[in-house]
N, C-alpha and C positions, 0 to 999 in steps of 0.2 A: 518375303515381306510379311505375309499374313501367316501367323502360326500361333500356337498356344502361348509361347513365351516371347514372341516377337512384339516389339513396340516400335513406334516411330515418333519423331517430334512433329507436332502440328504447328501451324503458323502462329499460335499463341505462346509458344515456348514451353509447352507442357508435354510430358511423356504421355502418349495415348496408348492404352491397352484395351483389348476387347475381352470382356468376361465370358463366362461359359454360355450366357444367354444371348450373346451378340451385341450387348450394350457397350458403348465406349466408357472407359474408366480413366479418369485423369488423375495424374499424380503431380502435385505441385512441387516446386523446388523447395529446398530447406529454407526456413526463416532466418537462420543464422549460419554464417560461414565458420569454418574452423578458426580463422583469425579473429572473427568477432567474438567467438566463445572464449578464446584465449584472453582477449582484452577485457571481457566481462569478468572472468575469473581473477585477473590481475586487479581490477577495480574492487572486487569483493574482498580480496586479501588486504589491499591497502586500507579499505574501510575498517576491517576487523582489527588491524594493527593500530589505526588511529583511535578507534573507539576504546580499545583496551588501554592504550597510553593515556588517553584523556580521563577515563574512569579511574585508573590507578593513581593519577596525580590528585592534587588537592583542588583541582578545578571544579569538580562537582560540589564538593563540600562547602566551598565559599560562595556558591551562586545563590542569588536571591530567587524567590519564587517567580516563575514565568519569564526569567531572563534567558537569553540565548547566547550560544557560543558557536561561531562559524569556523569551519575548517576547510580550507581550499584543498580538495583531495586530488583532482585530476586536471592535468593540462589539456589543451585542445588536441595535442598529439595522440592522446589515448581516446580515440573516437569510439563512442558507443552508438551502435545503430538503434533504431527505435525499439526493436524487439529486445535487445540487450539492455537498453535503458529501463524499460518497464520491469524486467526481472531484477535488475540491480536495485531499482527504487523499492520494489517489494521486499528485497532482502534487507534494506536499510530500515524500512518501516517496521519490520518484525521486532526490532529492538526498541524498547520503551523510551520515548522522548527524542528519538532521532528521526530526521527527515532528510531527503536529498533534493537539491535544487540544481537546475541547469541554468546558466546565464550565458547569453550570447557575448562573445568577445568583440570588443571594439576594434577598429583598424589599428589603433596604437598598440593594443594588447596583442593582436596578431603579429605585428612586427616585432614586438619585444619577445614573444615566445618562439619566434622563428617559423611561424605557420605561413605557408605560401598558398593555401587554398583560397579561392575567391568567394566561395559560398560561406554560409554561416558555420562557425565553429563554436564549441561550447566549453566553458569551464564548469566543472562539477564540484559543488560544495556540499558538505554534509553539515547539518545544523542540529545541535543539541539544545532542547528547550527544557529548562528545569520545571518540574511539576509544581503546580500551585498548591498552596496549603489546603485549600478546600478539596482538591482532587485526592490528595494523600489522606485526608480525613475521611473522605467517602470510601476510599479503598480499605481503610482500616475498619470502617463500619461494616462493610460487606464481609470481612473476614470474621467478625464477631458472630457468635452463635446467637440465634434468636431464641429467647426462652419459650418453652412450650407452655400452652395454656391448658387448663383443666378442661375436660370434655363438657362438664356441666356448665361452666361459665361461658364457653364459646357457643354452646347450643342455645343458651338463654338469650344471648345477644342477637343472634340471627333473627328470630321471630320478632323481636322488638324493633329492629331496624326495618323489617318488612312491613310491620304495622304502621310505622311512621311514614313510610313511602306511600302506603295506601291512603293514609289520612291526608297527606298533602295532595294526592291526586284527587281525592274526594272533595277537598276544600276548593281546589282550583276549578273543578267541573261544576260545582254548585255556584261559584261566583260568576262563571261564564253564562250559565243558564238564566241567571236573574236579570 
């Protein structure tokens, strides 16, 4: 039972090992099962297909600023665990303008989709939000190069600004003392 490579399950459901110093080392179970990883990869593939289809269509070109387009991506039968949901959501957010939302299915929606679980089940939607004109203008300003100033003009501006600050501080301290 006790050996260098031997471990046993404790009452918390963790594998317990003893390291070289005699301290217990716990190894937790995996966050995602193989089935959960498979469903997550399926969700990512479906999102990538839907995104490419939407972006290649004329849908984006005809959208007004800050308007949204919702795509129902996954039915409740494709259940994403919390760990899978967070990584899928991060995958969606990496694409500009895209977000992912989970919405709980009502009893009628459960019956219509053929879901028999009694607990909460979720529909997963992805939403594209068209960029606003001001954000696209700000992005274009960031990309433009800032003209370089002459060394003489920038060095003359700094002492003048510092002198004005000192003058303001001096004026305010004089008025307080009076």
